[in-house]
C-alpha positions in Angstrom: 26.7 10.4 -19.2 24.1 12.9 -17.9 20.5 12.8 -16.8 19.2 13.9 -20.2 21.0 11.1 -21.9 19.8 8.6 -19.4 16.1 9.6 -19.9 16.5 9.5 -23.7 18.2 6.1 -23.7 16.3 3.3 -25.5 16.4 -0.4 -25.2 19.8 -1.9 -26.2 21.7 1.3 -25.5 24.9 1.3 -23.4 26.0 4.6 -21.8 29.5 5.0 -20.3 30.2 7.7 -17.7 33.0 10.1 -18.5 33.4 11.2 -14.9 33.8 7.8 -13.2 35.6 5.4 -15.4 33.9 1.9 -15.4 30.4 3.2 -14.6 27.9 2.1 -17.2 24.2 2.2 -17.8 22.6 -0.6 -19.7 19.0 -0.4 -21.1 16.9 -3.5 -21.5 13.3 -2.9 -22.4 12.0 -0.3 -20.0 14.6 -1.1 -17.4 17.8 1.1 -17.0 20.4 -0.4 -14.8 23.8 0.9 -13.5 26.8 -1.4 -13.5 30.5 -0.8 -12.7 33.2 -2.6 -14.6 36.6 -3.4 -13.1 39.4 -6.0 -13.0 40.7 -7.7 -9.9 44.4 -7.8 -9.3 44.5 -11.3 -10.7 43.0 -10.0 -14.0 39.4 -11.3 -13.6 36.7 -9.2 -15.0 33.8 -8.0 -12.8 30.7 -6.1 -13.7 28.4 -6.0 -10.6 25.0 -4.4 -10.7 24.6 -1.3 -8.6 20.9 -0.7 -9.0 18.1 0.5 -11.3 17.4 4.1 -12.4 15.6 6.1 -11.2 15.6 4.3 -7.8 19.3 4.9 -7.9 20.2 8.3 -9.3 23.3 9.2 -11.3 25.1 10.9 -8.4 24.5 8.1 -6.0 25.6 5.6 -8.7 28.9 7.5 -9.1 29.5 7.6 -5.4 28.9 3.8 -5.1 31.1 3.2 -8.1 34.0 5.2 -6.7 33.8 3.4 -3.4 33.8 0.0 -5.1 36.6 0.9 -7.4 38.7 2.1 -4.5 38.2 -1.1 -2.7 39.1 -3.1 -5.8 42.3 -1.0 -6.2 43.3 -2.1 -2.6 43.0 -5.7 -3.6 39.4 -6.4 -2.5 36.9 -8.1 -4.7 33.5 -6.8 -3.5 31.6 -8.4 -6.4 32.8 -11.9 -5.5 31.8 -11.3 -1.9 28.4 -10.1 -2.9 27.9 -13.2 -5.1 29.0 -15.5 -2.3 26.6 -13.8 0.1 23.8 -14.1 -2.3 24.4 -17.7 -3.0 24.4 -18.6 0.8 21.8 -16.0 2.0 18.5 -17.4 3.2 15.2 -15.7 2.5 15.0 -14.7 6.2 18.4 -13.1 6.0 17.5 -11.3 2.7 14.3 -10.0 4.2 16.2 -8.6 7.2 18.8 -7.0 5.0 16.1 -5.5 2.6 14.1 -4.1 5.4 17.1 -2.6 7.2 19.0 -1.2 4.2 16.2 -0.2 1.8 12.6 -0.5 3.0 12.7 1.3 6.4 14.9 4.2 5.3 12.9 4.9 2.1 9.3 3.6 2.2 6.3 4.6 4.3 4.9 1.1 3.8 7.8 -0.6 5.5 5.8 -1.7 8.5 3.1 -3.2 6.3 5.7 -5.0 4.2 7.4 -6.4 7.3 4.1 -7.7 8.5 3.4 -9.4 5.2 6.8 -10.9 5.1 6.4 -12.3 8.6 2.9 -13.7 8.0 3.2 -15.1 4.5 6.9 -15.4 3.4 9.0 -16.3 6.4 6.9 -19.4 7.3 6.9 -20.6 3.7 10.4 -19.8 2.4 12.3 -18.4 5.4 15.0 -21.1 5.8 15.6 -21.6 2.1 18.4 -20.1 0.0 17.1 -16.9 -1.5 18.8 -17.5 -4.9 17.1 -20.9 -5.1 13.5 -19.6 -5.0 11.9 -20.4 -8.4 8.8 -19.2 -10.4 7.1 -22.5 -9.3 7.4 -21.3 -5.7 5.8 -18.0 -6.5 3.1 -19.8 -8.5 2.4 -21.9 -5.4 2.1 -18.7 -3.4 -0.3 -17.3 -6.0 -2.5 -20.4 -5.7 -2.5 -20.2 -2.0 -3.7 -16.5 -2.1 -6.5 -16.8 -4.6 -8.8 -15.6 -1.8 -6.9 -12.3 -1.7 -5.9 -11.4 -5.3 -5.1 -7.8 -4.7 -3.0 -8.6 -1.6 -1.0 -11.1 -3.7 -0.4 -8.5 -6.4 1.0 -6.1 -3.8 3.1 -8.8 -2.2 4.4 -10.0 -5.6 5.5 -6.5 -6.4 7.4 -6.2 -3.1 9.1 -9.6 -3.6 10.0 -8.7 -7.2 11.6 -5.5 -6.1 13.5 -7.3 -3.2 14.9 -9.9 -5.6 15.9 -7.2 -8.1 17.5 -5.2 -5.3 19.5 -8.2 -4.2 20.7 -8.8 -7.8 19.1 -12.3 -7.9 18.7 -13.4 -11.6 16.5 -14.6 -13.0 13.9 -12.9 -10.8 11.5 -15.7 -9.8 8.5 -13.3 -9.9 9.0 -12.2 -13.5 7.1 -15.1 -15.1 4.3 -15.1 -12.5 1.2 -13.1 -13.7 -0.7 -10.8 -11.4 -4.4 -11.3 -10.7 -6.7 -9.1 -12.7 -8.0 -6.3 -10.5 -11.4 -4.7 -10.5 -12.6 -1.8 -8.4 -13.8 -3.1 -5.1 -17.3 -2.2 -4.1 -18.0 -3.5 -0.6 -20.1 -1.6 1.8 -21.9 -2.4 5.0 -25.6 -3.3 4.7 -28.2 -2.3 7.3 -28.0 -5.8 8.7 -24.2 -5.8 8.8 -24.2 -2.4 10.6 -26.4 -4.0 13.3 -24.1 -7.1 13.6 -21.0 -5.0 13.6 -22.4 -2.6 16.3 -23.2 -5.7 18.5 -19.7 -7.2 17.9 -18.0 -3.9 18.8 -20.1 -3.5 22.0 -19.4 -7.2 23.0 -15.6 -6.8 22.6 -15.1 -3.2 23.8 -14.2 -4.0 27.4 -11.7 -6.7 26.3 -10.1 -4.9 23.3 -10.8 -1.2 23.8 -8.0 -0.1 21.4 -9.0 -2.1 18.3 -12.7 -1.3 18.9 -11.9 2.4 19.1 -9.8 2.2 15.9 -12.8 0.6 14.0 -15.3 3.1 15.3 -13.1 6.1 14.4 -12.4 4.7 10.9 -16.2 4.5 10.2 -16.9 7.9 11.7 -14.0 9.8 9.9 -13.6 8.0 6.6 -9.8 8.4 6.8 -7.2 5.8 6.0 -6.2 3.4 8.7 -2.5 4.3 8.5 -3.3 7.9 9.0 -4.7 7.1 12.5 -2.1 4.6 13.4 0.9 6.8 12.6 -0.6 9.9 14.2 0.9 11.5 17.3 -1.2 12.9 20.1 0.7 16.2 19.7 -0.7 16.5 16.1 -4.3 16.5 17.5 -5.6 19.8 18.9 -9.2 21.1 19.4 -10.7 18.2 17.5 -8.5 18.5 14.5 -5.7 16.1 13.5 -3.0 17.7 11.3 -0.9 15.4 9.1 2.2 17.0 7.6 3.0 13.8 5.7 0.3 11.6 4.1 -0.5 9.7 0.9 -1.0 12.9 -1.2 1.0 15.4 0.8 3.3 15.9 -2.2 0.3 17.4 -4.1 -1.8 19.0 -1.4 0.5 19.7 1.5 -0.7 19.2 5.1 -4.0 17.5 5.7 -6.6 18.2 8.4 -9.0 15.6 9.7 -11.9 16.9 11.7 -13.1 14.8 14.6 -16.8 15.4 15.5 -17.7 15.4 19.2 -18.5 11.6 19.2 -15.0 10.9 17.7 -13.4 13.3 20.2 -14.9 11.4 23.1 -13.3 8.2 21.8 -9.9 9.8 21.5 -10.1 11.2 25.0 -11.0 7.7 26.4 -7.7 6.3 25.1 -4.4 6.5 26.9 -1.7 8.1 24.6 1.0 5.7 25.3 4.4 6.5 23.8 2.8 9.7 22.3 0.6 7.8 19.8 -2.9 9.2 19.2 -4.5 5.8 19.7 -1.9 4.5 22.2 -0.5 2.0 19.7 1.0 2.0 16.2 0.9 -1.6 15.1 -2.3 -2.5 13.2 -4.4 -4.7 15.5 -5.4 -7.1 12.7 -5.7 -10.3 14.8 -8.3 -8.7 17.0 -10.1 -7.0 14.1 -10.4 -10.3 12.3 -12.1 -11.8 15.4 -14.5 -8.8 15.6 -15.4 -9.1 11.9 -15.9 -12.9 12.4 -18.2 -12.2 15.3 -20.2 -9.8 13.1 -20.3 -12.4 10.4 -18.8 -10.0 7.8 -17.7 -12.0 4.8 -15.2 -10.7 2.3 -14.8 -7.6 4.3 -11.5 -5.7 5.1 -10.7 -2.7 7.2 -10.5 -0.3 4.1 -14.1 -1.2 3.3 -15.1 1.0 6.3 -13.9 4.0 4.3 -16.1 2.9 1.4 -19.0 2.5 3.8 -18.4 6.1 5.0 -18.7 7.3 1.4 -21.8 5.3 0.9 -23.5 6.8 3.9 -22.5 10.3 2.9 -24.0 9.8 -0.6 -27.2 8.4 0.9 -27.5 11.5 3.1 -27.3 14.0 0.2 -23.6 14.8 -0.1 -22.2 15.3 -3.6 -19.2 13.5 -5.1 -17.1 16.6 -4.9 -17.9 17.0 -1.1 -17.2 13.3 -0.5 -13.9 13.7 -2.4 -12.9 16.5 0.0 -13.9 14.5 3.1 -11.9 11.5 1.9 -8.9 13.6 0.9 -9.0 12.6 -2.8 -6.9 14.8 -5.1 -8.5 13.5 -8.3 -12.2 13.5 -8.9 -11.7 10.2 -10.9 -10.8 8.5 -7.7 -14.2 9.5 -6.2 -16.0 8.4 -9.4 -15.9 4.8 -8.1 -18.9 5.8 -6.0 -20.9 7.2 -9.0 -23.0 4.1 -9.1 -24.3 4.9 -5.7 -25.5 8.2 -7.0 -27.3 6.5 -9.8 -28.9 4.1 -7.2 -30.1 7.0 -5.2 -31.5 8.7 -8.3 -33.3 5.5 -9.2 -34.8 5.2 -5.7 -35.9 8.8 -5.9 -37.5 8.2 -9.3 -39.3 5.2 -7.9 -40.7 7.2 -5.0 -41.8 10.1 -7.3 -43.4 7.7 -9.7 -45.5 6.1 -6.9 -46.5 9.6 -5.7 -47.5 10.8 -9.1 -49.4 7.6 -10.0 -51.4 7.9 -6.7 -52.3 11.5 -7.6 -53.3 10.6 -11.1 -55.4 7.7 -9.9 -57.5 10.3 -8.0 -57.5 13.4 -10.2 -57.5 11.5 -13.4 -60.8 9.7 -12.8 -63.7 10.7 -15.1 -67.3 10.5 -14.1 -69.2 7.7 -15.8 -72.3 9.1 -17.6 
């Protein structure tokens, strides 16, 4: 078995490794899964799942298979112990294990996933046996989150991956459909700008950190995570340099320019523990209260980034320039704001039509004989 054979394998194929005896790759639909086959000393057959390709690559699968086979040769039965652990493991225990062994070491979204687990999953399922969660439970979660369809879709994907990672079959998320997603178009109106400005001013003394976070997001148009994860040592002379960010694999380091007003905000904060803002955890409880005070309905933090782009368009910036400010690597991503360009064109056409009609009403008059 080699990488080329794995990539070329089709549904129904079974590949056996010639380097590690017992290591197999089974293909079911678009899913390619590594298993290891062995017999216990009592003669029982075992075929535990190791993981899915390409999350688990061939070399790592071989290393895992060697370790498991060595333990089996010494009389251990790791597959039986895994099964027993899965059968008695609660959702809280599974979440802890998933975060510790998989999410934190591999995913930049680990903190966000942990917050979603703590807020939405632990209170609902935490004490239940993980292997006993059913599609009906996930459907109930879906109904409870109809107010946040995109958030549910992301959470469902994380849960599905966690159950797959734990080897829980059948996966309770598999039969639960995602919500249909449409591009979100939510921007601050003039009235909402005024209400948000008042809410920020009213809460600035009590919650200076969250208020500064919101002000900077609207001024800079950057992603919230980019500010929260930034260290003060990365910020020099009004420029924040991010070596790792969402598109760093395509564009390399990213520079975020802080205009003077934004620099004043940064300088007013205490850089505790070396963080740029003085904190790393998203201050969502405070932000929700500020948005409620501003009477912002159906509004989330990321909409401040959309509002930044809207303001840039209304002030004459092109889509290409806005894409550069937002850090987009694909012009198609910036095209979501194209309707604002059309709106601006229509407004300009209306103004021009009024001007021309006024001129024609004067110059076009003919003297009555």
